[in-house]
C-alpha positions as CSV (number, residue, x, y, z in Angstrom):
1,X,-0.5,-74.6,128.4
2,X,-2.5,-72.4,126.0
3,X,-4.9,-75.2,125.2
4,X,-5.4,-75.8,129.0
5,X,-6.2,-72.1,129.6
6,X,-8.5,-71.9,126.6
7,X,-10.4,-75.0,127.9
8,X,-11.0,-73.9,131.4
9,X,-13.6,-71.5,132.5
10,X,-12.1,-68.5,134.3
11,X,-14.3,-69.0,137.4
12,X,-12.5,-72.4,137.9
13,X,-9.0,-70.8,138.1
14,X,-7.3,-69.1,141.0
15,X,-4.1,-67.2,141.1
16,X,-2.0,-66.2,144.2
17,X,-1.0,-62.6,144.9
18,X,2.6,-64.0,144.9
19,X,2.3,-65.4,141.3
20,X,0.7,-62.1,140.2
21,X,3.5,-60.1,141.7
22,X,6.1,-62.4,140.2
23,X,4.6,-61.9,136.7
24,X,4.7,-58.2,137.3
25,X,8.3,-58.3,138.4
26,X,9.4,-60.3,135.5
27,X,7.5,-58.4,132.8
28,X,8.5,-55.0,134.1
29,X,12.2,-56.0,134.5
30,X,12.0,-57.0,130.8
31,X,10.6,-53.5,130.1
32,X,7.3,-55.1,129.1
33,X,5.0,-53.0,131.2
34,X,2.4,-53.2,128.4
35,X,2.3,-57.0,128.7
36,X,1.7,-56.8,132.4
37,X,-1.0,-54.2,131.9
38,X,-2.7,-56.4,129.4
39,X,-2.3,-59.5,131.7
40,X,-4.0,-57.5,134.6
41,X,-6.8,-56.4,132.4
42,X,-7.4,-59.8,131.0
43,X,-7.0,-61.9,134.1
44,X,-8.1,-59.7,136.9
45,X,-10.4,-57.1,135.5
46,X,-12.2,-58.9,132.7
47,X,-12.4,-62.5,133.9
48,X,-13.6,-64.4,136.9
49,X,-10.1,-65.7,138.0
50,X,-10.0,-65.7,141.8
51,X,-7.1,-63.9,143.4
52,X,-5.7,-65.4,146.7
53,X,-3.7,-63.6,149.3
54,X,-2.3,-65.5,152.3
55,X,-2.9,-64.3,155.8
56,X,0.0,-63.8,158.3
57,X,-0.9,-67.1,159.9
58,X,-0.7,-68.8,156.5
59,X,2.6,-67.1,155.7
60,X,4.0,-68.7,158.9
61,X,2.5,-72.0,157.8
62,X,4.4,-71.7,154.5
63,X,7.6,-71.6,156.4
64,X,6.7,-74.8,158.2
65,X,5.8,-76.4,154.8
66,X,9.1,-75.3,153.4
67,X,10.9,-77.3,156.1
68,X,8.7,-80.3,156.0
69,X,8.9,-80.8,152.2
70,X,12.1,-79.0,151.5
71,X,10.4,-76.5,149.2
72,X,11.4,-73.0,148.2
73,X,9.2,-70.2,149.7
74,X,7.4,-69.6,146.4
75,X,6.4,-73.3,146.2
76,X,5.4,-73.4,149.9
77,X,3.2,-70.3,149.3
78,X,1.4,-72.0,146.4
79,X,1.0,-75.2,148.5
80,X,-0.6,-73.4,151.4
81,X,-2.9,-71.4,149.1
82,X,-4.1,-74.7,147.6
83,X,-4.4,-76.4,150.9
84,X,-6.4,-73.5,152.6
85,X,-8.7,-73.1,149.6
86,X,-9.2,-76.7,148.6
87,X,-7.6,-76.2,145.3
88,X,-5.9,-78.5,142.8
89,X,-2.2,-77.5,142.0
90,X,-1.8,-77.3,138.3
91,X,1.9,-76.9,137.7
92,X,4.9,-78.0,135.7
93,X,7.0,-77.8,138.9
94,X,7.9,-81.4,140.1
95,X,8.9,-80.1,143.5
96,X,5.1,-80.5,144.5
97,X,5.4,-84.3,143.9
98,X,7.2,-84.7,147.2
99,X,4.2,-83.2,149.1
100,X,0.9,-84.8,150.0
101,X,-0.9,-82.5,147.6
102,X,0.0,-84.0,144.3
103,X,0.1,-81.7,141.3
104,X,-1.4,-82.1,138.0
105,X,0.1,-80.8,134.7
106,X,-2.3,-79.3,132.2
107,X,-2.1,-82.3,129.9
108,X,-3.3,-84.6,132.8
109,X,-6.6,-82.6,133.0
110,X,-7.0,-82.2,129.2
111,X,-6.5,-86.0,128.6
112,X,-8.7,-87.1,131.5
113,X,-11.7,-85.1,130.2
114,X,-12.1,-83.3,133.6
115,X,-12.2,-80.0,131.6
């Protein structure tokens, strides 16, 4: 993953508000507020990573996607974010393989020369 993140220009990356909040929740529960603060600084303030927030309509769509593909809400949220924004899903989560938006793992992109 590190090699992938070092190889991709920040303006080619997007992060959902859901993922950002999940990272915040995990790091602060582990009493690592400094890690989250550095993450916010590096990813949101000092780079061109795009932040995506779903609309109310898209949140309802996520519920439909959950049922169609038997996904958890967090995966359905990422699916809808990718679908609505024409993004490629880069993830280690194999649950996306049962959807019509096939995921890529970082090694796929590194090995293909796409980045």
